[in-house]
C-alpha atoms as one frame of an Amber mdcrd trajectory, in Angstrom:
protein
  -1.169  -0.438 -26.164  -4.018   1.810 -25.345  -5.750  -0.602 -22.295  -5.149
  -3.707 -20.526  -7.007  -6.034 -18.091  -6.772  -4.537 -14.581  -5.573  -8.245
 -13.010  -3.040  -8.210 -15.738  -1.638  -4.770 -15.029  -1.513  -5.076 -11.218
   0.560  -8.068 -11.648   2.763  -6.546 -14.236   3.647  -3.385 -12.185   4.288
  -5.667  -9.138   1.459  -4.691  -6.877   0.444  -8.188  -6.219   2.610 -11.316
  -6.503   0.640 -13.287  -9.006  -1.944 -12.811 -11.418  -4.302 -14.955  -9.750
  -3.991 -13.114  -6.493  -4.785  -9.730  -8.552  -7.993 -11.701  -9.794  -8.943
 -12.948  -6.480  -8.597  -9.216  -5.164 -10.756  -7.814  -7.918 -13.554 -10.458
  -7.356 -13.341  -9.931  -3.469 -14.039  -6.085  -4.087 -10.457  -5.095  -3.102
  -9.714  -3.293  -6.237 -11.574  -0.223  -7.537 -10.822   1.970 -10.805 -11.991
   5.754 -10.389 -13.820   4.720  -7.401 -15.944   2.153  -9.079 -15.727  -1.675
  -8.309 -13.499  -3.403 -10.770 -13.839  -7.023 -12.005 -10.566  -8.882 -13.378
 -11.548  -8.053 -16.965 -12.017  -4.470 -16.300  -9.631  -2.285 -18.441  -7.119
   0.504 -17.295  -6.053   3.172 -19.442  -3.543   5.897 -18.569  -4.834   8.577
 -16.193  -6.940   6.087 -14.472  -6.686   5.955 -10.562  -6.585   2.541  -8.924
  -7.266   1.678  -5.399  -6.113  -1.822  -4.444  -5.939  -3.438  -1.080  -2.885
  -5.407  -0.958  -2.292  -7.418   2.148  -2.928  -5.080   5.139  -2.322  -1.839
   2.963  -4.526   0.195   0.628  -2.677   1.303  -2.418  -3.775   4.239  -4.422
  -2.015   4.663  -7.647  -2.317   6.522 -10.795  -1.683   4.681 -14.096   0.927
   6.363 -16.233   1.819   3.686 -18.752  -0.116   0.532 -19.524   1.849  -2.805
 -19.794   0.530  -6.481 -19.676   3.922  -8.256 -19.390   5.806  -8.430 -16.136
   9.024  -6.187 -16.318  11.757  -5.317 -14.110  11.079  -3.301 -10.627  12.920
  -0.151 -11.931  10.667  -0.147 -15.076   7.534  -1.128 -13.240   7.752   1.938
 -10.797   7.623   4.254 -13.738   4.170   2.879 -15.081   2.279   4.485 -12.014
   2.420   7.366  -9.472   1.896   6.454  -5.910  -0.647   8.431  -4.373  -0.811
   6.301  -1.230  -1.475   8.488   1.881   1.252   8.216   4.687   0.251   5.866
   7.377  -0.232   7.467  10.637   2.592   7.690  13.008   2.197   5.353  16.218
   3.361   6.933  19.270   4.596   4.236  21.617   2.939   4.225  25.164   5.358
   3.982  28.108   4.261   0.685  30.040   5.993  -0.892  32.666   5.650  -4.504
  33.661   3.566  -5.248  36.581   5.409  -5.516  39.881   8.551  -3.737  38.344
   8.312  -1.028  40.847   9.148   2.849  40.043  11.293   3.838  37.209  15.050
   4.057  37.772  16.870   7.398  37.346  17.952   6.351  33.872  14.320   5.231
  32.638  13.073   8.736  34.095  15.551  10.605  31.974  14.608   8.553  28.853
  11.074   9.195  29.363  11.764  13.004  29.802  13.811  13.070  26.622  10.973
  11.357  24.859   8.343  13.772  26.137  10.439  16.921  25.032  10.814  15.439
  21.689   7.046  15.436  20.973
């Protein structure tokens, strides 16, 4: 098999839960193949770069192997190379409840430890 539909491929490699979800993502403009908007019937071939917004994450994957039937998770991960950038690290902000007063000695030491780590 040299090519397959993008909605079928997204479902087969387990990037979306169902094929209708993949088709809906394509129709909504959340899927791009080689930086071009993709309809559900667009085809993918090995070497293509697929950018898909799934849930609240944007996944960037490179197609290595084309499949159209859903397979096990181990086999599915061998069909693409994940090139998704790492999410930015969120630094927690030290906040105290209103009216809680000054930090205790223990809380102060924890804050100092946290500040020296970063």
